Backbone bond lengths (Angstrom), bond angles and torsions (degrees), N, CA, C in turn:
res aa  C-N    CA-C-N  psi(-1)  N-CA   C-N-CA  omega(-1)  CA-C   N-CA-C  phi
1 M - - - 1.432 - - 1.527 108.98 -
2 E 1.284 115.80 125.63 1.458 122.11 179.03 1.524 109.17 -86.41
3 L 1.332 116.53 128.00 1.461 121.07 179.45 1.526 110.18 -89.01
4 T 1.324 116.45 130.45 1.454 120.30 173.94 1.530 107.96 -90.15
5 R 1.322 116.82 169.89 1.464 119.42 -179.52 1.521 111.56 -65.87
6 F 1.335 117.17 -24.21 1.464 120.53 176.91 1.522 111.16 -76.36
7 D 1.338 117.43 -26.32 1.457 121.48 176.07 1.528 111.48 -78.60
8 I 1.317 117.09 -32.23 1.463 121.41 -175.89 1.523 110.52 -69.36
9 I 1.340 117.53 -51.60 1.462 121.68 179.19 1.520 108.18 -89.68
10 K 1.335 116.90 110.34 1.464 119.66 -179.07 1.524 111.35 -82.20
11 C 1.332 117.05 -55.07 1.462 120.22 -178.84 1.528 109.29 -165.15
12 P 1.332 116.72 156.55 1.468 118.76 172.77 1.523 109.77 -76.30
13 L 1.325 116.36 145.95 1.457 121.09 178.63 1.522 108.93 -100.37
14 I 1.319 116.16 129.20 1.456 121.33 -179.26 1.525 108.14 -120.57
15 T 1.306 116.03 103.82 1.453 123.41 174.04 1.520 107.46 -133.15
16 T 1.302 116.56 176.00 1.460 119.91 178.83 1.524 110.61 -61.12
17 K 1.316 116.25 -42.46 1.462 120.27 -178.14 1.529 111.75 -68.08
18 T 1.334 117.74 -40.52 1.461 119.32 -179.18 1.525 111.79 -70.78
19 V 1.336 117.42 -31.89 1.462 120.16 175.73 1.525 109.78 -67.23
20 D 1.345 117.50 -39.46 1.465 120.90 176.08 1.525 110.97 -63.70
21 L 1.341 117.39 -40.33 1.465 120.59 176.73 1.525 110.86 -61.35
22 Y 1.323 116.64 -39.94 1.461 120.49 179.85 1.523 111.02 -67.31
23 K 1.339 117.18 -46.14 1.458 120.64 -176.61 1.527 112.01 -68.36
24 N 1.326 117.54 -44.21 1.463 121.18 -173.81 1.525 113.50 -84.28
25 L 1.333 117.83 -39.79 1.460 121.08 -172.96 1.522 114.02 -117.85
26 G 1.327 117.57 -8.02 1.460 120.30 -179.47 1.521 113.06 71.91
27 Q 1.335 117.31 28.90 1.462 121.41 -179.01 1.526 109.64 -100.46
28 Y 1.313 115.32 143.54 1.459 122.38 179.92 1.523 108.75 -110.80
29 T 1.327 116.92 142.27 1.458 121.87 -178.96 1.522 109.35 -117.96
30 F 1.335 115.74 130.30 1.456 122.46 -178.65 1.522 110.10 -128.69
31 E 1.328 115.30 149.02 1.455 120.27 167.15 1.522 106.27 -86.33
32 V 1.337 117.03 130.79 1.453 120.92 -175.97 1.530 110.33 -123.59
33 H 1.316 115.39 166.79 1.462 122.51 179.56 1.521 109.65 -63.59
34 L 1.321 117.09 146.76 1.462 121.24 -177.06 1.528 112.93 -63.71
35 N 1.332 118.32 -26.10 1.466 120.99 -179.57 1.523 113.32 -93.31
36 A 1.329 117.47 1.32 1.468 121.20 -178.14 1.528 110.09 -76.75
37 N 1.343 115.64 146.30 1.450 121.05 174.92 1.528 109.34 -121.41
38 K 1.332 117.49 -179.57 1.461 121.26 -174.28 1.530 113.39 -59.57
39 P 1.343 119.39 -47.89 1.467 117.93 179.18 1.524 113.49 -62.63
40 M 1.325 117.80 -34.68 1.465 120.86 177.71 1.520 110.92 -65.59
41 V 1.340 117.02 -43.37 1.464 121.30 -179.77 1.524 109.66 -65.89
42 R 1.331 117.39 -43.76 1.460 121.47 178.45 1.526 110.94 -57.86
43 D 1.317 116.24 -47.85 1.462 121.41 -178.76 1.536 110.99 -63.94
44 A 1.331 116.47 -42.42 1.467 120.14 -178.82 1.524 111.36 -64.48
45 V 1.331 117.95 -44.24 1.469 121.08 -179.34 1.525 110.11 -66.33
46 E 1.330 117.10 -42.65 1.464 119.89 -179.43 1.521 111.97 -63.58
47 K 1.326 117.69 -38.61 1.457 120.16 -178.28 1.534 112.71 -80.29
48 L 1.327 117.81 -34.50 1.462 120.14 -179.33 1.524 112.47 -69.71
49 W 1.336 117.60 -42.05 1.462 120.49 -174.29 1.528 113.92 -114.15
50 N 1.330 118.31 4.12 1.461 122.80 177.09 1.534 111.23 54.95
51 V 1.334 115.90 53.48 1.455 123.15 178.71 1.525 109.33 -128.10
52 K 1.316 117.35 171.35 1.462 122.89 174.52 1.519 108.46 -107.20
53 V 1.325 116.51 129.79 1.460 122.45 -178.70 1.521 109.09 -98.38
54 A 1.335 116.07 129.89 1.456 121.19 178.82 1.525 111.08 -89.78
55 K 1.330 117.47 -39.96 1.457 120.67 -172.77 1.523 110.02 -153.08
56 V 1.337 116.30 144.18 1.460 122.30 175.79 1.526 108.13 -129.82
57 R 1.322 115.65 130.03 1.461 121.41 173.65 1.518 108.20 -118.61
58 I 1.328 116.39 136.93 1.464 122.51 -178.10 1.527 109.06 -113.47
59 I 1.328 116.14 137.34 1.457 122.47 177.71 1.525 107.88 -124.59
60 N 1.332 116.93 123.13 1.458 122.06 175.68 1.521 108.79 -99.18
61 L 1.323 116.21 123.74 1.458 121.36 178.18 1.521 109.13 -115.56
62 G 1.311 116.07 120.07 1.452 120.27 176.85 1.515 110.69 -75.36
63 G 1.319 115.90 151.65 1.455 120.26 179.43 1.518 111.63 -67.86
64 K 1.315 115.95 147.28 1.455 121.11 -179.20 1.530 110.56 -78.45
65 L 1.325 115.87 149.91 1.455 120.63 173.75 1.520 108.22 -83.83
66 K 1.309 116.00 125.00 1.458 122.08 -177.11 1.528 108.46 -131.41
67 S 1.325 115.33 174.57 1.457 118.70 175.07 1.523 109.51 -140.57
68 F 1.316 114.36 147.71 1.452 122.19 178.17 1.516 106.68 -139.31
69 N 1.332 116.82 122.90 1.469 121.67 -175.65 1.524 111.30 54.32
70 K 1.318 115.69 42.95 1.468 123.53 179.11 1.523 113.16 63.27
71 R 1.323 117.05 17.68 1.468 120.72 176.65 1.518 108.11 -112.02
72 P 1.314 117.25 118.86 1.469 119.15 -179.04 1.532 111.32 -75.05
73 Y 1.320 114.57 147.38 1.459 120.73 173.51 1.519 107.78 -150.89
74 K 1.314 115.42 165.86 1.458 121.57 -179.18 1.520 108.73 -108.56
75 G 1.336 116.17 130.01 1.456 120.72 177.30 1.523 110.79 -69.89
76 S 1.308 117.06 169.57 1.457 120.88 -176.69 1.526 111.37 -73.70
77 D 1.332 115.35 148.31 1.452 122.31 177.58 1.526 109.87 -74.84
78 L 1.336 116.24 160.92 1.455 122.06 -178.05 1.522 108.53 -141.29
79 K 1.309 116.00 141.66 1.460 121.22 175.26 1.520 107.94 -125.95
80 K 1.356 115.84 127.97 1.452 121.58 -179.87 1.520 109.13 -115.72
81 A 1.324 115.67 150.43 1.456 121.89 175.35 1.519 108.33 -126.71
82 I 1.333 115.97 129.08 1.460 121.73 174.70 1.525 106.56 -104.90
83 V 1.337 115.86 117.62 1.461 122.08 -172.25 1.526 109.48 -110.08
84 T 1.331 116.31 127.45 1.456 122.73 174.32 1.516 107.94 -106.83
85 L 1.326 116.80 128.26 1.458 121.47 -178.96 1.528 110.59 -93.90
86 V 1.324 115.82 158.40 1.455 121.77 173.79 1.528 107.91 -64.95
87 H 1.331 116.47 143.88 1.464 121.67 -177.02 1.529 110.76 -55.46
88 G 1.324 115.70 129.43 1.459 121.27 179.67 1.515 113.58 105.51
89 Y 1.313 118.52 -14.81 1.454 122.13 177.97 1.521 110.06 -98.95
90 K 1.327 115.23 151.39 1.458 120.87 -178.86 1.523 108.86 -149.11
91 I 1.319 116.59 142.90 1.459 122.10 177.18 1.523 107.95 -98.77
92 E 1.311 116.00 126.53 1.465 121.33 177.98 1.528 108.35 -101.27
93 I 1.317 116.04 106.73 1.461 121.87 175.97 1.526 106.02 -115.84
94 P 1.334 118.33 114.40 1.472 120.83 -175.58 1.524 111.92 -58.72
95 G 1.331 115.43 128.90 1.453 121.03 175.90 1.504 115.31 78.96
96 L 1.344 118.67 3.26 1.455 120.03 -173.96 1.521 111.98 -71.41
97 F 1.308 117.69 -55.04 1.461 120.20 -175.94 1.525 111.77 -117.67
98 E 1.321 117.97 13.65 1.458 120.64 -178.95 1.522 111.64 -68.70
99 A 1.309 117.64 -36.65 1.460 120.86 -178.95 1.520 110.44 -65.18
100 T 1.326 117.60 -37.86 1.459 119.59 -179.22 1.517 111.17 -71.42
101 T 1.339 118.17 -35.61 1.463 119.59 178.31 1.519 110.45 -69.93
102 L 1.336 117.97 -32.99 1.462 120.33 176.64 1.519 110.87 -66.56
103 Q 1.337 117.34 -39.64 1.453 121.02 177.99 1.524 110.04 -64.66
104 T 1.324 117.47 -41.57 1.453 121.63 -179.84 1.521 110.41 -64.09
105 Q 1.339 117.04 -41.36 1.459 120.43 179.02 1.528 111.26 -65.76
106 S 1.320 117.78 -40.82 1.463 120.13 179.67 1.527 110.70 -67.40
107 Q 1.332 117.65 -36.09 1.454 120.59 176.62 1.519 110.50 -65.84
108 A 1.328 117.66 -39.39 1.460 121.40 178.73 1.525 110.46 -65.04
109 Q 1.336 117.33 -38.05 1.452 120.55 178.01 1.526 111.48 -66.13
110 Q 1.333 116.65 -39.24 1.463 120.76 178.60 1.518 110.97 -64.15
111 V 1.322 116.90 -40.62 1.460 120.77 179.01 1.526 110.12 -65.96
112 A 1.348 116.16 -40.61 1.461 120.41 179.72 1.535 111.43 -65.54
113 E 1.334 116.79 -34.89 1.455 120.90 179.79 1.512 112.87 -80.07
114 G 1.326 116.15 -15.22 1.470 119.94 179.03 1.500 114.04 88.89
115 N 1.352 118.68 18.12 1.470 121.80 179.23 1.485 111.38 -85.51
């Protein structure tokens, strides 16, 4: 099965840690296909958003062991990619980090008002 660039990048991951990576280092975190490797992820990101990628890091997470009705099973595996872009490039994903910037602005207003 040939993977297309739409199959390789599944979705962006938004957690507290990934938002901190974006704000401090400008790195983006994506969930990727289990068979994807670094060159595939680099190519997919460059073609999807027309940017230059400086570095790609891949993290393989094994599924957790869980139980349901006293029957153990293994959760699904996950592969994440942390992508660093060349300085000056930016990925625009609608709604990705807007909520966090709104929270930061409201916190700044509260501090300014003395609340």
